[in-house]
C-alpha positions as CSV (number, residue, x, y, z in Angstrom):
1,M,113.8,120.0,80.7
2,A,111.9,118.8,83.1
3,E,110.6,115.3,83.7
4,T,107.1,115.1,84.1
5,T,104.2,112.5,85.5
6,P,102.9,110.4,83.3
7,P,99.4,111.0,83.4
8,H,98.4,107.5,84.2
9,D,101.5,107.0,87.1
10,P,100.3,104.9,89.8
11,G,101.5,106.6,92.2
12,T,100.0,109.7,90.7
13,L,96.7,108.3,91.3
14,L,97.5,107.3,94.4
15,A,98.3,110.5,96.1
16,S,95.4,112.0,94.4
17,H,92.6,109.4,95.5
18,R,90.4,110.8,97.8
19,P,89.6,108.4,100.7
20,S,86.1,107.3,101.9
21,G,86.7,104.9,104.4
22,R,85.2,102.0,103.0
23,L,88.3,99.6,104.4
24,A,88.5,101.6,108.1
25,G,89.2,99.7,110.5
26,R,89.6,95.9,108.5
27,V,93.0,94.1,108.1
28,A,94.1,92.8,105.2
29,F,96.9,90.6,104.1
30,V,97.8,90.6,100.7
31,T,101.0,88.6,99.8
32,G,103.6,90.3,96.6
33,I,103.6,93.1,98.5
34,G,107.0,94.2,96.6
35,S,107.2,95.4,93.5
36,I,109.9,93.9,91.5
37,G,111.5,96.7,89.9
38,P,111.4,100.7,90.1
39,G,107.4,101.9,90.0
40,W,104.1,100.2,91.3
41,G,103.2,96.6,91.2
42,N,100.4,95.2,92.0
43,G,100.7,94.1,95.4
44,K,102.5,97.1,96.5
45,A,99.3,99.5,94.6
46,I,96.5,96.7,96.2
47,A,97.7,97.8,99.3
48,A,98.5,101.1,99.5
49,L,94.9,101.9,98.2
50,Y,93.6,99.4,100.7
51,A,95.2,101.4,103.1
52,R,94.2,105.3,102.0
53,E,91.1,103.4,102.3
54,G,91.8,103.2,106.2
55,A,92.9,99.2,106.0
56,K,95.3,98.2,107.9
57,V,97.7,95.9,106.1
58,F,100.0,93.5,107.1
59,G,102.1,92.4,103.4
60,I,104.5,89.3,102.7
61,D,107.6,88.8,99.8
62,L,109.9,86.9,98.8
63,N,112.0,90.0,98.8
64,Q,113.0,91.3,102.2
65,K,113.9,94.9,100.8
66,A,110.6,95.4,98.1
67,A,108.6,94.8,101.0
68,D,110.2,96.9,102.9
69,E,110.7,99.5,100.0
70,A,106.9,99.4,99.4
71,C,106.0,99.4,103.2
72,E,107.6,102.8,103.9
73,A,105.4,104.2,100.2
74,I,102.3,102.5,101.6
75,R,102.9,104.5,105.4
76,A,103.8,107.8,103.5
77,I,101.1,107.9,100.8
78,S,98.1,106.8,104.0
79,A,99.7,108.3,107.0
80,A,96.3,111.1,106.8
81,D,93.9,107.7,106.6
82,G,93.8,105.9,109.4
83,G,95.8,103.1,107.1
84,D,98.8,101.5,108.0
85,C,101.1,99.0,107.1
86,A,103.8,95.9,108.2
87,V,105.6,93.5,106.3
88,M,107.7,90.9,106.4
89,A,110.3,88.2,104.3
90,A,108.5,84.8,103.4
91,D,108.1,82.1,101.2
92,A,104.3,81.6,100.1
93,S,104.9,78.4,99.0
94,Q,106.2,77.4,102.2
95,E,103.3,76.3,104.2
96,D,105.2,77.0,108.0
97,Q,106.5,80.8,106.5
98,V,103.0,81.2,105.3
99,A,101.9,80.2,109.2
100,A,104.2,82.1,110.9
101,A,103.3,85.3,108.9
102,I,99.2,85.3,109.4
103,A,100.2,84.9,113.0
104,A,102.2,87.8,113.0
105,C,99.8,89.6,111.6
106,R,97.3,89.1,113.3
107,E,99.4,89.9,116.6
108,R,99.6,93.5,114.6
109,F,96.7,94.2,114.3
110,G,94.4,91.2,114.9
111,E,91.5,89.1,113.0
112,I,92.2,89.2,108.6
113,D,89.2,90.5,107.0
114,V,90.2,90.8,103.8
115,L,93.0,88.1,102.3
116,V,94.5,89.5,98.5
117,N,96.0,86.6,97.0
118,N,98.7,88.6,94.1
119,V,101.7,86.8,94.8
120,G,102.9,84.7,90.5
121,I,105.3,84.4,88.4
122,V,105.6,84.4,84.2
123,K,108.1,81.9,82.7
124,L,107.8,81.1,78.7
125,D,107.8,77.9,78.2
126,R,106.3,75.1,76.3
127,I,104.6,72.0,77.1
128,T,107.4,69.7,75.6
129,E,110.5,71.9,76.9
130,I,109.6,72.8,80.5
131,D,110.7,69.8,83.1
132,A,108.7,68.5,85.5
133,D,110.4,70.4,88.4
134,E,110.3,73.8,86.8
135,W,106.3,73.1,86.3
136,D,106.2,71.9,90.1
137,R,107.5,75.4,90.6
138,V,105.7,77.7,88.7
139,F,102.2,75.8,90.4
140,A,103.6,76.2,93.7
141,I,104.0,79.6,93.3
142,N,101.1,80.8,91.6
143,V,98.5,78.3,92.8
144,K,100.0,76.2,96.4
145,S,100.3,80.4,98.1
146,A,97.4,80.7,97.5
147,Y,95.4,77.5,98.6
148,L,97.9,77.6,102.1
149,T,96.9,81.6,102.6
150,A,93.6,80.4,102.2
151,K,93.3,77.1,104.6
152,H,95.3,79.5,107.4
153,I,92.8,82.2,107.5
154,L,89.1,81.0,106.3
155,P,89.3,79.3,109.9
156,A,89.0,82.4,111.7
157,M,86.8,84.4,108.9
158,E,84.1,81.8,109.0
159,A,84.0,81.6,113.4
160,R,83.6,85.7,112.7
161,G,81.0,85.0,110.0
162,R,82.7,86.9,107.9
163,G,85.2,88.0,105.1
164,A,86.7,88.2,101.9
165,V,88.9,86.7,98.7
166,V,90.5,88.3,96.3
167,N,92.7,86.2,93.8
168,I,94.4,88.4,91.3
169,A,94.7,86.1,88.0
170,S,94.8,87.0,84.9
171,I,93.2,86.5,81.2
172,A,95.6,84.3,80.5
173,A,93.5,82.4,82.6
174,I,90.5,82.5,79.8
175,R,92.0,82.9,77.0
176,Y,94.8,82.1,74.6
177,T,96.9,85.5,74.2
178,G,99.7,84.3,71.4
179,V,102.1,83.7,74.0
180,P,103.6,80.8,75.1
181,Y,104.0,80.1,78.6
182,V,101.9,76.8,79.3
183,T,102.6,76.9,82.8
184,Y,100.7,80.5,83.1
185,Y,97.8,79.3,81.7
186,A,97.2,76.3,83.5
187,T,98.1,78.4,87.0
188,K,96.2,81.4,86.4
189,S,92.9,78.9,85.1
190,A,93.2,76.8,88.8
191,M,93.5,80.1,90.3
192,L,89.3,80.5,88.8
193,G,89.0,77.1,89.8
194,L,90.2,77.8,93.7
195,T,88.2,81.4,93.7
196,R,85.0,79.3,92.8
197,A,85.4,76.5,95.4
198,I,86.1,78.6,98.0
199,A,83.4,81.0,97.1
200,L,80.1,78.2,96.2
201,E,81.6,76.5,99.9
202,Y,81.7,79.7,101.9
203,A,78.4,81.7,100.6
204,P,76.8,81.3,103.4
205,K,78.7,81.5,105.7
206,G,79.3,84.9,105.2
207,I,82.7,85.2,103.1
208,R,82.8,86.1,99.8
209,A,85.8,84.6,97.0
210,N,86.1,87.3,93.5
211,A,88.7,87.0,91.4
212,V,90.3,90.2,89.2
213,L,92.0,89.5,85.8
214,P,94.4,91.7,85.1
215,G,95.5,92.5,81.0
216,L,98.2,93.9,79.2
217,M,99.3,95.6,82.3
218,D,102.5,98.4,82.3
219,T,103.8,97.3,86.2
220,P,107.8,96.8,87.5
221,M,106.9,92.6,85.8
222,V,106.6,93.7,82.5
223,T,110.5,95.4,82.3
224,A,112.5,93.3,84.8
225,G,110.6,89.7,83.6
226,L,109.5,89.7,80.0
227,T,111.9,92.2,78.3
228,S,114.3,89.8,77.9
229,A,111.6,87.3,77.8
230,Y,111.1,88.6,74.3
231,A,114.7,89.2,73.2
232,R,114.0,92.9,73.3
233,Q,117.2,92.8,75.0
234,G,117.7,96.8,76.6
235,D,114.7,97.7,74.9
236,V,111.6,98.2,77.4
237,D,110.0,101.3,75.6
238,G,109.4,99.0,72.0
239,L,108.2,97.1,74.5
240,K,105.6,98.0,76.4
241,Q,104.6,100.4,72.7
242,A,104.2,96.3,71.4
243,R,101.9,96.3,73.8
244,A,100.2,99.1,74.3
245,A,99.8,98.5,70.4
246,Q,97.4,95.3,71.2
247,C,95.2,97.0,73.5
248,P,92.0,98.7,72.5
249,M,91.9,101.8,74.2
250,G,95.5,102.2,73.2
251,Q,97.2,101.9,76.0
252,M,98.4,99.5,78.9
253,G,96.6,99.6,82.1
254,D,98.2,99.8,85.3
255,A,98.3,99.0,88.6
256,Y,96.1,101.3,90.3
257,D,93.1,99.7,87.4
258,V,94.7,96.6,89.5
259,A,93.6,98.0,92.9
260,T,90.8,99.8,91.8
261,A,89.0,96.9,91.0
262,C,90.7,95.1,94.2
263,L,89.4,97.9,96.4
264,Y,85.7,97.2,95.5
265,L,85.5,93.6,95.8
266,A,86.9,94.1,99.2
267,S,84.2,97.0,100.2
268,D,81.1,96.7,101.5
269,E,80.1,97.6,98.3
270,A,80.4,94.5,96.3
271,K,78.6,92.7,99.7
272,Y,76.9,90.5,96.8
273,V,79.0,89.5,95.0
274,T,81.0,86.6,95.0
275,G,82.5,83.7,92.5
276,A,83.1,86.7,89.9
277,E,86.0,86.7,87.5
278,L,86.3,90.8,86.8
279,V,88.3,91.5,83.8
280,V,90.1,94.2,83.4
281,D,91.7,94.2,80.0
282,G,90.9,97.8,78.4
283,G,89.1,95.5,76.1
284,I,91.8,93.4,74.7
285,T,90.0,89.3,75.8
286,Q,86.9,90.5,73.2
287,K,89.7,90.0,70.5
288,Y,91.2,86.8,71.5
289,A,88.9,83.5,70.1
């Protein structure tokens, strides 16, 4: 029997998306553009949807191969829409590498209109078990990276009197989900504080900052990052079924759901939206205390 494409496959949804040029002529800088495994991670899907809406997207990822694969897919899917993509390998927690990537973006495409902070890791840990070095590492990747990009991009946005920042947080920033990953709760909560600070400080300067809070999503990170962590060695389907069963809609969301939220927040349709926390979770946070 021939394999069929799942009805909620992000690649299919991105290909069938009908662009309206909402980001035409704009430049977007996206961290964590590569997927950790086959399929569509959030950064890859966000960049692809932006490109389909006419944006020039510059992405960074620690993994050059993953970044290249994402860029190739993005170019293929947005070739007729005026979008473009360029990538480079960079550690988003290192200031010199972030600054170099931003300079390369400006040289390639011009000044940056949209910043998406998407890089992040998930690590199962309890506060009494994680060592200080690992605590610092997770904060550097999940939070310091967003501070660094903002530090080097916001001044030019302020000078031009416009810009949009979209930070990817998580429902773990506002709820305890029952999973023991203290650094994830802490760092994603910090992302909300950072978002509010940028939003209020830069509101009079024409710059908006908002956060997207995904719930249980079906992305490559689930397969690569959580399967072994949940002691379901090789049982990817079992893990996905367990996660889907928790969702009020009976299924997890996907990277396209996150991307569409990010498109709205980057577009002029959200011109009066700043400091918002847009939950994309199929209603699951309503189940948590």
